[in-house]
Phi, psi and omega in degrees: 000120178297138180298336185295335183280335191302315183299313178300322184284334172290322191279331188305307179295328180294318181300319174296322176301306183308307184305334187256006173285132181261145181315320182275012168263356187298341185257002182294142168291150183236166174298345179276088199316325186283343197236134158271184183299315179303312174298321175296315172305318174304310174306317180288328178288325183296307189265355176310309181300325184287320175288324175293311177302325177296326179287339182262001177073030170250141174271110174252101181293154175304159177297154180296332180282160180290154173303326180295341185277359176291130183261116177264005183271343178249143176084196180243094180299328178293321173301318173300315184289315176303318179284333175292313181298315177305314179298319181297313180304310178304309182303322180264019177259021173243151177294328180299333181299329187267003184250150175075218181242167177203176178250147171250059173095344184217186184287340182293132171274141177233156174297128184307316183304321180293317181288326177298321178298321172301316179299310165312309178302317185297316184298309188290306177306313174283342169297314180298315176310305183292330181286316178299315178294337180251009181080023184252159182232076176292159178235125168250147184292149178312311184295323177290320172305313183299312179304316180297320183291324181293321176295309183294320181301322177305313188250010184298323181288319181296322175296325174296313181298327178277352178088005180286324184240143177274176180305143184303135171262133180288124174233136180300139183299337175280359175296154172305152190298322175309307181299324179286328170301314180305312177306320180292330180275003175085022173252150180267117177305331183277005185302144179221153179282000000 
């Protein structure tokens, strides 16, 4: 599977999820314990420019304002988020994005393939978070999920040490790949709202 397709394949279900979030669902809690839907949308909007910049080999620091300062009451937040995700997909849709090193919003260089894997995982896992909170059932293709599992497994322990992931949730080896990805990130695949 060519790397240039990964981000688009991860984003397609997320974009559908975004289009189906109703305004009264923004306060719904999500499986990502720190975030309700509104805070998760803020998180995706906040980090979008840095994820896009990483694909273009540009260091784009996150905005000076806190994630929680993004105001979703004015304008069309769904269109803003769709546009942001579209820019991230475009930035990661060239072979050069996946080669060499890049920055993730700061001065430290990281392998571009590692950052690309984090971007793809972010779109899938947070897409699932929003979907669960809003009663949606997205589907990502099996090949993509195998890739995401491998990428998340590589950094899961470090993610837990950094506080990005919660404690691993035990999931049977025979469970669907998405469920095993979720378990690695500290999410219970059986979570309900």
